[in-house]
Biopython code that builds the backbone (N, CA, C, O; Angstrom):
import numpy as np
from Bio.PDB.StructureBuilder import StructureBuilder

atoms = [
    (1, "UNK", "N", (6.952, 24.586, 3.773)),
    (1, "UNK", "CA", (8.074, 24.558, 2.857)),
    (1, "UNK", "C", (7.596, 24.135, 1.477)),
    (1, "UNK", "O", (6.927, 23.111, 1.338)),
    (2, "UNK", "N", (7.926, 24.902, 0.472)),
    (2, "UNK", "CA", (7.527, 24.592, -0.890)),
    (2, "UNK", "C", (8.549, 23.659, -1.518)),
    (2, "UNK", "O", (9.750, 23.914, -1.437)),
    (3, "UNK", "N", (8.082, 22.563, -2.153)),
    (3, "UNK", "CA", (9.013, 21.630, -2.789)),
    (3, "UNK", "C", (9.822, 22.318, -3.884)),
    (3, "UNK", "O", (9.313, 23.193, -4.585)),
    (4, "UNK", "N", (11.076, 21.918, -4.025)),
    (4, "UNK", "CA", (11.926, 22.461, -5.071)),
    (4, "UNK", "C", (11.493, 21.982, -6.446)),
    (4, "UNK", "O", (10.605, 21.138, -6.566)),
    (5, "UNK", "N", (12.132, 22.529, -7.497)),
    (5, "UNK", "CA", (11.725, 22.194, -8.857)),
    (5, "UNK", "C", (11.959, 20.733, -9.240)),
    (5, "UNK", "O", (11.333, 20.228, -10.172)),
    (6, "UNK", "N", (12.844, 20.063, -8.537)),
    (6, "UNK", "CA", (13.134, 18.667, -8.863)),
    (6, "UNK", "C", (12.410, 17.681, -7.952)),
    (6, "UNK", "O", (12.717, 16.489, -7.946)),
    (7, "UNK", "N", (11.454, 18.181, -7.190)),
    (7, "UNK", "CA", (10.699, 17.301, -6.292)),
    (7, "UNK", "C", (9.817, 16.366, -7.108)),
    (7, "UNK", "O", (9.243, 16.758, -8.124)),
    (8, "UNK", "N", (9.720, 15.133, -6.647)),
    (8, "UNK", "CA", (8.883, 14.119, -7.278)),
    (8, "UNK", "C", (7.692, 13.881, -6.359)),
    (8, "UNK", "O", (7.855, 13.711, -5.151)),
    (9, "UNK", "N", (6.500, 13.870, -6.934)),
    (9, "UNK", "CA", (5.289, 13.618, -6.147)),
    (9, "UNK", "C", (4.801, 12.197, -6.361)),
    (9, "UNK", "O", (4.906, 11.636, -7.452)),
    (10, "UNK", "N", (4.269, 11.636, -5.295)),
    (10, "UNK", "CA", (3.709, 10.294, -5.380)),
    (10, "UNK", "C", (3.215, 9.867, -4.010)),
    (10, "UNK", "O", (2.910, 10.702, -3.158)),
    (11, "UNK", "N", (3.141, 8.573, -3.810)),
    (11, "UNK", "CA", (2.651, 8.028, -2.548)),
    (11, "UNK", "C", (3.759, 7.282, -1.827)),
    (11, "UNK", "O", (4.623, 6.669, -2.455)),
    (12, "UNK", "N", (3.724, 7.339, -0.502)),
    (12, "UNK", "CA", (4.678, 6.605, 0.336)),
    (12, "UNK", "C", (3.934, 5.575, 1.169)),
    (12, "UNK", "O", (2.804, 5.801, 1.601)),
    (13, "UNK", "N", (4.586, 4.446, 1.385)),
    (13, "UNK", "CA", (4.101, 3.398, 2.272)),
    (13, "UNK", "C", (5.227, 3.106, 3.263)),
    (13, "UNK", "O", (6.245, 3.798, 3.279)),
    (14, "UNK", "N", (5.036, 2.076, 4.087)),
    (14, "UNK", "CA", (6.106, 1.707, 5.017)),
    (14, "UNK", "C", (6.190, 0.192, 5.142)),
    (14, "UNK", "O", (5.258, -0.535, 4.802)),
    (15, "UNK", "N", (7.334, -0.258, 5.640)),
    (15, "UNK", "CA", (7.485, -1.660, 6.012)),
    (15, "UNK", "C", (8.157, -1.726, 7.366)),
    (15, "UNK", "O", (8.949, -0.852, 7.718)),
    (16, "UNK", "N", (7.837, -2.777, 8.134)),
    (16, "UNK", "CA", (8.274, -2.793, 9.521)),
    (16, "UNK", "C", (8.646, -4.149, 10.056)),
    (16, "UNK", "O", (9.501, -4.837, 9.498)),
    (17, "UNK", "N", (7.996, -4.538, 11.151)),
    (17, "UNK", "CA", (8.370, -5.704, 11.951)),
    (17, "UNK", "C", (8.534, -6.994, 11.146)),
    (17, "UNK", "O", (9.427, -7.791, 11.435)),
    (18, "UNK", "N", (7.701, -7.203, 10.163)),
    (18, "UNK", "CA", (7.768, -8.427, 9.361)),
    (18, "UNK", "C", (9.143, -8.608, 8.702)),
    (18, "UNK", "O", (9.582, -9.734, 8.470)),
    (19, "UNK", "N", (9.814, -7.489, 8.404)),
    (19, "UNK", "CA", (11.098, -7.532, 7.705)),
    (19, "UNK", "C", (12.293, -7.273, 8.610)),
    (19, "UNK", "O", (13.433, -7.267, 8.144)),
    (20, "UNK", "N", (12.045, -7.059, 9.897)),
    (20, "UNK", "CA", (13.108, -6.737, 10.850)),
    (20, "UNK", "C", (14.244, -7.758, 10.775)),
    (20, "UNK", "O", (14.019, -8.962, 10.897)),
    (21, "UNK", "N", (15.469, -7.260, 10.574)),
    (21, "UNK", "CA", (16.662, -8.099, 10.549)),
    (21, "UNK", "C", (16.951, -8.767, 9.220)),
    (21, "UNK", "O", (18.050, -9.287, 9.027)),
    (22, "UNK", "N", (16.004, -8.769, 8.302)),
    (22, "UNK", "CA", (16.257, -9.376, 6.984)),
    (22, "UNK", "C", (17.205, -8.497, 6.184)),
    (22, "UNK", "O", (17.215, -7.279, 6.359)),
    (23, "UNK", "N", (17.998, -9.098, 5.312)),
    (23, "UNK", "CA", (18.918, -8.283, 4.518)),
    (23, "UNK", "C", (18.172, -7.398, 3.521)),
    (23, "UNK", "O", (17.216, -7.834, 2.879)),
    (24, "UNK", "N", (18.620, -6.161, 3.404)),
    (24, "UNK", "CA", (18.094, -5.261, 2.381)),
    (24, "UNK", "C", (18.882, -5.499, 1.094)),
    (24, "UNK", "O", (19.846, -6.265, 1.082)),
    (25, "UNK", "N", (18.471, -4.844, 0.021)),
    (25, "UNK", "CA", (19.179, -4.988, -1.255)),
    (25, "UNK", "C", (20.618, -4.484, -1.165)),
    (25, "UNK", "O", (21.476, -4.918, -1.933)),
    (26, "UNK", "N", (20.888, -3.567, -0.228)),
    (26, "UNK", "CA", (22.253, -3.058, -0.053)),
    (26, "UNK", "C", (23.118, -4.010, 0.775)),
    (26, "UNK", "O", (24.333, -3.832, 0.868)),
    (27, "UNK", "N", (22.486, -5.020, 1.375)),
    (27, "UNK", "CA", (23.221, -5.987, 2.180)),
    (27, "UNK", "C", (23.134, -5.757, 3.672)),
    (27, "UNK", "O", (23.431, -6.665, 4.449)),
    (28, "UNK", "N", (22.733, -4.563, 4.099)),
    (28, "UNK", "CA", (22.626, -4.336, 5.538)),
    (28, "UNK", "C", (21.289, -4.880, 6.047)),
    (28, "UNK", "O", (20.316, -4.927, 5.295)),
    (29, "UNK", "N", (21.234, -5.284, 7.297)),
    (29, "UNK", "CA", (19.979, -5.787, 7.853)),
    (29, "UNK", "C", (18.950, -4.666, 7.962)),
    (29, "UNK", "O", (19.291, -3.532, 8.299)),
    (30, "UNK", "N", (17.710, -4.983, 7.679)),
    (30, "UNK", "CA", (16.639, -3.996, 7.809)),
    (30, "UNK", "C", (16.394, -3.709, 9.277)),
    (30, "UNK", "O", (16.344, -4.619, 10.104)),
    (31, "UNK", "N", (16.243, -2.424, 9.591)),
    (31, "UNK", "CA", (15.933, -1.989, 10.951)),
    (31, "UNK", "C", (14.740, -1.052, 10.861)),
    (31, "UNK", "O", (14.850, 0.053, 10.330)),
    (32, "UNK", "N", (13.607, -1.489, 11.376)),
    (32, "UNK", "CA", (12.381, -0.692, 11.278)),
    (32, "UNK", "C", (12.478, 0.626, 12.027)),
    (32, "UNK", "O", (11.657, 1.517, 11.806)),
    (33, "UNK", "N", (13.474, 0.773, 12.918)),
    (33, "UNK", "CA", (13.658, 2.006, 13.684)),
    (33, "UNK", "C", (14.749, 2.909, 13.100)),
    (33, "UNK", "O", (15.085, 3.930, 13.701)),
    (34, "UNK", "N", (15.301, 2.553, 11.952)),
    (34, "UNK", "CA", (16.319, 3.384, 11.299)),
    (34, "UNK", "C", (15.645, 4.413, 10.392)),
    (34, "UNK", "O", (14.488, 4.250, 10.005)),
    (35, "UNK", "N", (16.372, 5.456, 10.064)),
    (35, "UNK", "CA", (15.872, 6.493, 9.148)),
    (35, "UNK", "C", (16.244, 6.086, 7.725)),
    (35, "UNK", "O", (17.111, 6.700, 7.102)),
    (36, "UNK", "N", (15.583, 5.047, 7.214)),
    (36, "UNK", "CA", (15.926, 4.489, 5.910)),
    (36, "UNK", "C", (14.680, 4.299, 5.056)),
    (36, "UNK", "O", (13.550, 4.442, 5.525)),
    (37, "UNK", "N", (14.920, 3.968, 3.776)),
    (37, "UNK", "CA", (13.815, 3.758, 2.849)),
    (37, "UNK", "C", (14.279, 2.939, 1.650)),
    (37, "UNK", "O", (15.473, 2.785, 1.392)),
    (38, "UNK", "N", (13.291, 2.423, 0.933)),
    (38, "UNK", "CA", (13.537, 1.696, -0.315)),
    (38, "UNK", "C", (13.037, 2.547, -1.479)),
    (38, "UNK", "O", (11.992, 3.192, -1.390)),
    (39, "UNK", "N", (13.798, 2.537, -2.566)),
    (39, "UNK", "CA", (13.426, 3.273, -3.778)),
    (39, "UNK", "C", (13.812, 2.426, -4.982)),
    (39, "UNK", "O", (14.703, 1.581, -4.895)),
    (40, "UNK", "N", (13.150, 2.653, -6.085)),
    (40, "UNK", "CA", (13.387, 1.842, -7.287)),
    (40, "UNK", "C", (14.783, 2.043, -7.877)),
    (40, "UNK", "O", (15.422, 1.062, -8.259)),
    (41, "UNK", "N", (15.276, 3.275, -7.965)),
    (41, "UNK", "CA", (16.507, 3.520, -8.712)),
    (41, "UNK", "C", (17.573, 4.353, -8.010)),
    (41, "UNK", "O", (18.736, 4.295, -8.410)),
    (42, "UNK", "N", (17.232, 5.114, -6.996)),
    (42, "UNK", "CA", (18.237, 5.966, -6.356)),
    (42, "UNK", "C", (19.367, 5.120, -5.777)),
    (42, "UNK", "O", (19.138, 4.028, -5.258)),
    (43, "UNK", "N", (20.580, 5.635, -5.874)),
    (43, "UNK", "CA", (21.754, 4.914, -5.385)),
    (43, "UNK", "C", (21.682, 4.706, -3.877)),
    (43, "UNK", "O", (21.177, 5.555, -3.142)),
    (44, "UNK", "N", (22.195, 3.568, -3.431)),
    (44, "UNK", "CA", (22.277, 3.312, -1.996)),
    (44, "UNK", "C", (23.111, 4.411, -1.353)),
    (44, "UNK", "O", (24.141, 4.820, -1.888)),
    (45, "UNK", "N", (22.655, 4.880, -0.212)),
    (45, "UNK", "CA", (23.349, 5.965, 0.490)),
    (45, "UNK", "C", (22.798, 7.344, 0.166)),
    (45, "UNK", "O", (23.099, 8.307, 0.871)),
    (46, "UNK", "N", (21.993, 7.458, -0.890)),
    (46, "UNK", "CA", (21.395, 8.751, -1.230)),
    (46, "UNK", "C", (20.466, 9.190, -0.107)),
    (46, "UNK", "O", (19.677, 8.399, 0.410)),
    (47, "UNK", "N", (20.571, 10.464, 0.263)),
    (47, "UNK", "CA", (19.661, 11.007, 1.287)),
    (47, "UNK", "C", (18.555, 11.782, 0.585)),
    (47, "UNK", "O", (18.796, 12.573, -0.327)),
    (48, "UNK", "N", (17.330, 11.524, 1.046)),
    (48, "UNK", "CA", (16.142, 12.088, 0.421)),
    (48, "UNK", "C", (15.251, 12.718, 1.484)),
    (48, "UNK", "O", (14.993, 12.114, 2.525)),
    (49, "UNK", "N", (14.780, 13.937, 1.215)),
    (49, "UNK", "CA", (13.789, 14.552, 2.094)),
    (49, "UNK", "C", (12.418, 14.118, 1.593)),
    (49, "UNK", "O", (12.078, 14.320, 0.427)),
    (50, "UNK", "N", (11.637, 13.522, 2.484)),
    (50, "UNK", "CA", (10.285, 13.079, 2.170)),
    (50, "UNK", "C", (9.344, 13.988, 2.950)),
    (50, "UNK", "O", (9.447, 14.095, 4.172)),
    (51, "UNK", "N", (8.423, 14.643, 2.239)),
    (51, "UNK", "CA", (7.490, 15.576, 2.875)),
    (51, "UNK", "C", (6.061, 15.100, 2.658)),
    (51, "UNK", "O", (5.643, 14.824, 1.534)),
    (52, "UNK", "N", (5.325, 15.010, 3.754)),
    (52, "UNK", "CA", (3.915, 14.642, 3.707)),
    (52, "UNK", "C", (3.134, 15.852, 3.197)),
    (52, "UNK", "O", (3.150, 16.915, 3.818)),
    (53, "UNK", "N", (2.453, 15.686, 2.069)),
    (53, "UNK", "CA", (1.726, 16.803, 1.469)),
    (53, "UNK", "C", (0.468, 17.176, 2.247)),
    (53, "UNK", "O", (-0.059, 18.274, 2.066)),
    (54, "UNK", "N", (-0.019, 16.297, 3.097)),
    (54, "UNK", "CA", (-1.220, 16.589, 3.880)),
    (54, "UNK", "C", (-0.950, 17.473, 5.091)),
    (54, "UNK", "O", (-1.804, 18.271, 5.478)),
    (55, "UNK", "N", (0.251, 17.335, 5.702)),
    (55, "UNK", "CA", (0.503, 18.084, 6.936)),
    (55, "UNK", "C", (1.820, 18.861, 6.955)),
    (55, "UNK", "O", (2.097, 19.573, 7.920)),
    (56, "UNK", "N", (2.631, 18.737, 5.909)),
    (56, "UNK", "CA", (3.887, 19.485, 5.816)),
    (56, "UNK", "C", (5.048, 18.898, 6.591)),
    (56, "UNK", "O", (6.155, 19.432, 6.516)),
    (57, "UNK", "N", (4.844, 17.828, 7.327)),
    (57, "UNK", "CA", (5.944, 17.203, 8.077)),
    (57, "UNK", "C", (6.925, 16.569, 7.095)),
    (57, "UNK", "O", (6.537, 16.057, 6.045)),
    (58, "UNK", "N", (8.213, 16.616, 7.464)),
    (58, "UNK", "CA", (9.219, 15.996, 6.592)),
    (58, "UNK", "C", (10.261, 15.260, 7.407)),
    (58, "UNK", "O", (10.426, 15.482, 8.607)),
    (59, "UNK", "N", (10.957, 14.378, 6.715)),
    (59, "UNK", "CA", (12.012, 13.580, 7.317)),
    (59, "UNK", "C", (13.062, 13.319, 6.236)),
    (59, "UNK", "O", (12.735, 13.209, 5.054)),
    (60, "UNK", "N", (14.324, 13.222, 6.654)),
    (60, "UNK", "CA", (15.390, 12.856, 5.717)),
    (60, "UNK", "C", (15.749, 11.400, 5.976)),
    (60, "UNK", "O", (16.043, 11.009, 7.106)),
    (61, "UNK", "N", (15.719, 10.606, 4.912)),
    (61, "UNK", "CA", (16.021, 9.178, 5.015)),
    (61, "UNK", "C", (17.158, 8.826, 4.070)),
    (61, "UNK", "O", (17.447, 9.549, 3.116)),
    (62, "UNK", "N", (17.796, 7.696, 4.360)),
    (62, "UNK", "CA", (18.884, 7.182, 3.522)),
    (62, "UNK", "C", (18.350, 5.972, 2.762)),
    (62, "UNK", "O", (17.732, 5.084, 3.350)),
    (63, "UNK", "N", (18.588, 5.942, 1.465)),
    (63, "UNK", "CA", (18.151, 4.811, 0.645)),
    (63, "UNK", "C", (19.095, 3.632, 0.878)),
    (63, "UNK", "O", (20.307, 3.746, 0.692)),
    (64, "UNK", "N", (18.515, 2.488, 1.293)),
    (64, "UNK", "CA", (19.338, 1.292, 1.511)),
    (64, "UNK", "C", (18.670, 0.026, 0.984)),
    (64, "UNK", "O", (19.148, -1.082, 1.226)),
    (65, "UNK", "N", (17.554, 0.195, 0.255)),
    (65, "UNK", "CA", (16.828, -0.980, -0.225)),
    (65, "UNK", "C", (16.149, -0.637, -1.543)),
    (65, "UNK", "O", (16.101, 0.524, -1.949)),
    (66, "UNK", "N", (15.627, -1.660, -2.202)),
    (66, "UNK", "CA", (14.918, -1.496, -3.468)),
    (66, "UNK", "C", (13.429, -1.689, -3.254)),
    (66, "UNK", "O", (12.993, -2.386, -2.337)),
    (67, "UNK", "N", (12.663, -1.052, -4.125)),
    (67, "UNK", "CA", (11.213, -1.031, -4.023)),
    (67, "UNK", "C", (10.653, -0.949, -5.435)),
    (67, "UNK", "O", (11.069, -0.103, -6.227)),
    (68, "UNK", "N", (9.728, -1.809, -5.741)),
    (68, "UNK", "CA", (9.084, -1.774, -7.048)),
    (68, "UNK", "C", (7.815, -0.937, -6.927)),
    (68, "UNK", "O", (6.860, -1.355, -6.271)),
    (69, "UNK", "N", (7.791, 0.258, -7.560)),
    (69, "UNK", "CA", (6.628, 1.116, -7.430)),
    (69, "UNK", "C", (5.369, 0.480, -8.023)),
    (69, "UNK", "O", (5.431, -0.274, -8.994)),
    (70, "UNK", "N", (4.248, 0.799, -7.423)),
    (70, "UNK", "CA", (2.967, 0.340, -7.950)),
    (70, "UNK", "C", (1.862, 1.266, -7.454)),
    (70, "UNK", "O", (1.952, 1.813, -6.355)),
    (71, "UNK", "N", (0.839, 1.439, -8.250)),
    (71, "UNK", "CA", (-0.329, 2.263, -7.888)),
    (71, "UNK", "C", (0.073, 3.643, -7.372)),
    (71, "UNK", "O", (-0.499, 4.130, -6.398)),
    (72, "UNK", "N", (1.047, 4.273, -8.016)),
    (72, "UNK", "CA", (1.463, 5.619, -7.635)),
    (72, "UNK", "C", (2.441, 5.702, -6.492)),
    (72, "UNK", "O", (2.867, 6.794, -6.117)),
    (73, "UNK", "N", (2.808, 4.557, -5.926)),
    (73, "UNK", "CA", (3.739, 4.556, -4.786)),
    (73, "UNK", "C", (5.169, 4.694, -5.289)),
    (73, "UNK", "O", (5.588, 3.996, -6.212)),
    (74, "UNK", "N", (5.913, 5.612, -4.662)),
    (74, "UNK", "CA", (7.262, 5.912, -5.151)),
    (74, "UNK", "C", (8.358, 5.639, -4.131)),
    (74, "UNK", "O", (9.539, 5.667, -4.476)),
    (75, "UNK", "N", (7.989, 5.377, -2.881)),
    (75, "UNK", "CA", (8.995, 5.106, -1.849)),
    (75, "UNK", "C", (8.363, 4.255, -0.752)),
    (75, "UNK", "O", (7.170, 4.364, -0.466)),
    (76, "UNK", "N", (9.182, 3.415, -0.153)),
    (76, "UNK", "CA", (8.746, 2.560, 0.951)),
    (76, "UNK", "C", (9.636, 2.910, 2.143)),
    (76, "UNK", "O", (10.831, 2.615, 2.137)),
    (77, "UNK", "N", (9.058, 3.532, 3.155)),
    (77, "UNK", "CA", (9.800, 4.030, 4.312)),
    (77, "UNK", "C", (9.902, 3.002, 5.420)),
    (77, "UNK", "O", (9.045, 2.126, 5.545)),
    (78, "UNK", "N", (10.951, 3.108, 6.225)),
    (78, "UNK", "CA", (10.995, 2.309, 7.446)),
    (78, "UNK", "C", (9.833, 2.759, 8.331)),
    (78, "UNK", "O", (9.316, 3.865, 8.178)),
    (79, "UNK", "N", (9.438, 1.904, 9.240)),
    (79, "UNK", "CA", (8.319, 2.218, 10.130)),
    (79, "UNK", "C", (8.552, 3.529, 10.886)),
    (79, "UNK", "O", (7.652, 4.363, 10.977)),
    (80, "UNK", "N", (9.755, 3.707, 11.426)),
    (80, "UNK", "CA", (10.071, 4.923, 12.180)),
    (80, "UNK", "C", (9.937, 6.167, 11.313)),
    (80, "UNK", "O", (9.383, 7.178, 11.747)),
    (81, "UNK", "N", (10.444, 6.092, 10.088)),
    (81, "UNK", "CA", (10.380, 7.238, 9.179)),
    (81, "UNK", "C", (8.936, 7.603, 8.867)),
    (81, "UNK", "O", (8.575, 8.780, 8.863)),
    (82, "UNK", "N", (8.112, 6.597, 8.608)),
    (82, "UNK", "CA", (6.703, 6.848, 8.302)),
    (82, "UNK", "C", (6.002, 7.484, 9.506)),
    (82, "UNK", "O", (5.219, 8.421, 9.348)),
    (83, "UNK", "N", (6.289, 6.968, 10.718)),
    (83, "UNK", "CA", (5.669, 7.516, 11.935)),
    (83, "UNK", "C", (5.992, 8.994, 12.126)),
    (83, "UNK", "O", (5.198, 9.733, 12.708)),
    (84, "UNK", "N", (7.140, 9.423, 11.646)),
    (84, "UNK", "CA", (7.512, 10.837, 11.736)),
    (84, "UNK", "C", (6.572, 11.699, 10.879)),
    (84, "UNK", "O", (6.363, 12.878, 11.163)),
    (85, "UNK", "N", (6.016, 11.096, 9.839)),
    (85, "UNK", "CA", (5.179, 11.832, 8.891)),
    (85, "UNK", "C", (3.686, 11.705, 9.146)),
    (85, "UNK", "O", (2.924, 12.639, 8.897)),
    (86, "UNK", "N", (3.267, 10.532, 9.649)),
    (86, "UNK", "CA", (1.836, 10.266, 9.819)),
    (86, "UNK", "C", (1.650, 9.036, 10.694)),
    (86, "UNK", "O", (2.585, 8.253, 10.865)),
    (87, "UNK", "N", (0.447, 8.853, 11.255)),
    (87, "UNK", "CA", (0.171, 7.628, 12.004)),
    (87, "UNK", "C", (0.249, 6.403, 11.081)),
    (87, "UNK", "O", (-0.154, 6.468, 9.920)),
    (88, "UNK", "N", (0.763, 5.307, 11.600)),
    (88, "UNK", "CA", (0.897, 4.088, 10.798)),
    (88, "UNK", "C", (-0.434, 3.645, 10.207)),
    (88, "UNK", "O", (-0.471, 3.054, 9.128)),
    (89, "UNK", "N", (-1.528, 3.929, 10.913)),
    (89, "UNK", "CA", (-2.849, 3.507, 10.449)),
    (89, "UNK", "C", (-3.194, 4.080, 9.080)),
    (89, "UNK", "O", (-4.014, 3.508, 8.362)),
    (90, "UNK", "N", (-2.582, 5.196, 8.710)),
    (90, "UNK", "CA", (-2.855, 5.777, 7.395)),
    (90, "UNK", "C", (-2.359, 4.856, 6.285)),
    (90, "UNK", "O", (-2.999, 4.744, 5.240)),
    (91, "UNK", "N", (-1.233, 4.202, 6.505)),
    (91, "UNK", "CA", (-0.731, 3.219, 5.545)),
    (91, "UNK", "C", (-0.126, 3.769, 4.271)),
    (91, "UNK", "O", (0.938, 3.313, 3.851)),
    (92, "UNK", "N", (-0.773, 4.734, 3.648)),
    (92, "UNK", "CA", (-0.300, 5.353, 2.403)),
    (92, "UNK", "C", (-0.536, 6.852, 2.524)),
    (92, "UNK", "O", (-1.618, 7.294, 2.911)),
    (93, "UNK", "N", (0.504, 7.636, 2.184)),
    (93, "UNK", "CA", (0.371, 9.090, 2.264)),
    (93, "UNK", "C", (0.927, 9.750, 1.010)),
    (93, "UNK", "O", (1.845, 9.215, 0.387)),
    (94, "UNK", "N", (0.380, 10.917, 0.627)),
    (94, "UNK", "CA", (0.931, 11.660, -0.510)),
    (94, "UNK", "C", (2.183, 12.415, -0.066)),
    (94, "UNK", "O", (2.186, 13.075, 0.973)),
    (95, "UNK", "N", (3.247, 12.307, -0.868)),
    (95, "UNK", "CA", (4.529, 12.908, -0.490)),
    (95, "UNK", "C", (5.223, 13.538, -1.697)),
    (95, "UNK", "O", (4.863, 13.316, -2.853)),
    (96, "UNK", "N", (6.237, 14.336, -1.363)),
    (96, "UNK", "CA", (7.223, 14.737, -2.359)),
    (96, "UNK", "C", (8.560, 14.178, -1.900)),
    (96, "UNK", "O", (8.810, 14.038, -0.703)),
    (97, "UNK", "N", (9.415, 13.861, -2.863)),
    (97, "UNK", "CA", (10.782, 13.403, -2.594)),
    (97, "UNK", "C", (11.738, 14.425, -3.189)),
    (97, "UNK", "O", (11.563, 14.865, -4.325)),
    (98, "UNK", "N", (12.747, 14.796, -2.416)),
    (98, "UNK", "CA", (13.797, 15.675, -2.903)),
    (98, "UNK", "C", (15.135, 15.112, -2.466)),
    (98, "UNK", "O", (15.346, 14.867, -1.279)),
    (99, "UNK", "N", (16.037, 14.904, -3.408)),
    (99, "UNK", "CA", (17.382, 14.434, -3.068)),
    (99, "UNK", "C", (18.120, 15.581, -2.398)),
    (99, "UNK", "O", (18.182, 16.691, -2.926)),
    (100, "UNK", "N", (18.682, 15.297, -1.221)),
    (100, "UNK", "CA", (19.435, 16.327, -0.499)),
    (100, "UNK", "C", (20.946, 16.106, -0.591)),
    (100, "UNK", "O", (21.722, 17.040, -0.396)),
    (101, "UNK", "N", (21.358, 14.887, -0.884)),
    (101, "UNK", "CA", (22.768, 14.568, -1.191)),
    (101, "UNK", "C", (22.916, 13.097, -1.433)),
    (101, "UNK", "O", (24.020, 12.625, -1.706)),
]
sb = StructureBuilder()
sb.init_structure("model")
sb.init_model(0)
sb.init_chain("A")
sb.init_seg("    ")
for serial, (resi, resn, name, xyz) in enumerate(atoms, 1):
    if name == "N":
        sb.init_residue(resn, " ", resi, " ")
    sb.init_atom(name, np.array(xyz, "f"), 0.0, 1.0, " ", f" {name:<3s}", serial, name[0])
structure = sb.get_structure()
């Protein structure tokens, strides 16, 4: 699948067990097994398609937390969401982000 014209490229990371149950910036408890992610500016509830540029796998996640980008990183995925795209051992992957609604 070719990214649309409004796709943003960057790096994705994940967060997991260490944050399990802690409140996110939206107020809901973090769940490492939910299809969620943190982003710097997208509104809470925004759904985003994240595509791994190395293997073409993609997942749709809901933004429910905040993330301060650094070193090219543009999104922080829940552990489950990241596992859908790549093995956790990779830690950082190149992705595109596309808002789907």
